[in-house]
C-alpha positions, 0 to 999 in steps of 0.5 A: 499499500502507498504511504499517503500524507494526509494534509491537515484539512483531512485529519481534522475531518479524519478526527471530526469523523472518529468523534461523530461515528467513533468510528476508526477511519483509514482516509480521507479524501476532499473532492473539491470537484464535487463538493463533498468528503469521501471517508474509507473505513473498514467494512465491518464498521459500515453500518456503525459509521453511517449510523442509524437511518443515515444519522452520522452522514446527516450529522456530518454533512451539517456540521462540514457543510458539504456532502458525505460519502463513506466507503468501504476499504478493501486491500483487494482490487476486486472487492474495492471497486463493488465498494466503490460502485454499490449499489450497482452490481459490478459483473466483472473487474479487468485491469489492463496495463498499457504505455506506463497507464492503468486502466480498470475496466468494470462492467455493470449489470447493464441496468445498473450503469446509471447507478455506477456513473453517478449523477455527472460521473461523481461516481466514476470521479470518486473510484478514480480518487480512491484507486488512483490513491491507492493501487495506482490506477490512471483511469475507471472506464464503466461497460 
């Protein structure tokens, strides 16, 4: 796993997240383009992190004033992609290496394609940010 340098702002958000949810956060990514903060937590703590009926997410959103997304972390690329694309059903994950660039091709259930891409491609952007950071993936393609 690559060494990740966190900014003071990211550390502040992680601290706030932990205070509100009582869950240890693995990472925090600030997505300025989509005005959101993405938190990565261990899969077994997803329910606690989100809170009953999304209470913690709503609380954090109110405090931060930005969208808050929580993603289950996995060191396994395929599991990570499935977590990133949920609730879209992922059928396959394929890595293609070309000219020192690594791309991941994600095949989803045809009726879930819009869900996987997200409004204005924001789910693809989230996948790109996280997969670049952890798996050195340069591009994400939904098929």
